[in-house]
C-alpha positions, 0 to 999 in steps of 0.5 A: 216076097220075103228073102232070108240070108242063111249063114252056116258056120261049118266047123266039121269041114269034112261035111262040106261036100254034103252041105253043098249037095243039100243047097243044090238039091233044095234049089238054092245057091250058096257062097263058101268062105274060109273062116277062123272063129274066135274059139281058135284064137282063144285056144291058141292063146290058152285062154279057157272059156267054157262055151268053147270047150266043146269045140276044142277037139275040132279046132286043134291039130289039123282042123283049125279053120271053118267054112262060112256058107252064105245063102240068100233064100227067097222062100220060107219053104226052101229055107225050112228044107235047107235048115232041116236037111243041114241039121240032119246031116250034121246031127246038130240035135245030137248031144255028142255032136255039139260044135260041128257048126251053127246056123243063123238066119237074117231077113234080107231087106234089099238084094241087088245084082240078080233078077228075082224069079217073079220080076218081068 
């Protein structure tokens, strides 16, 4: 059985409750961490980098921080459901919604500290 680590860097922290609800409904646990991206550091130092210009509005003012959500997911089916629902909630495929967050997935080679469902 393959396991995956899903990482969501959520810049639009107003969506945090909805994202937690998605993980709950899909049947996955998740851990949420406070985070600050390099984009914020560059903006604080008035360094212009084209890739970060789209998130300027999100990190200026009252929203300088993001949330990093990590979930170890034990099936590709749950992984796909979680990603699809998150992308819909955050409107990630909409041109006007760039910078709300991004997702990446890594394989989990080993995981210790909890019992897998199929173990006896």
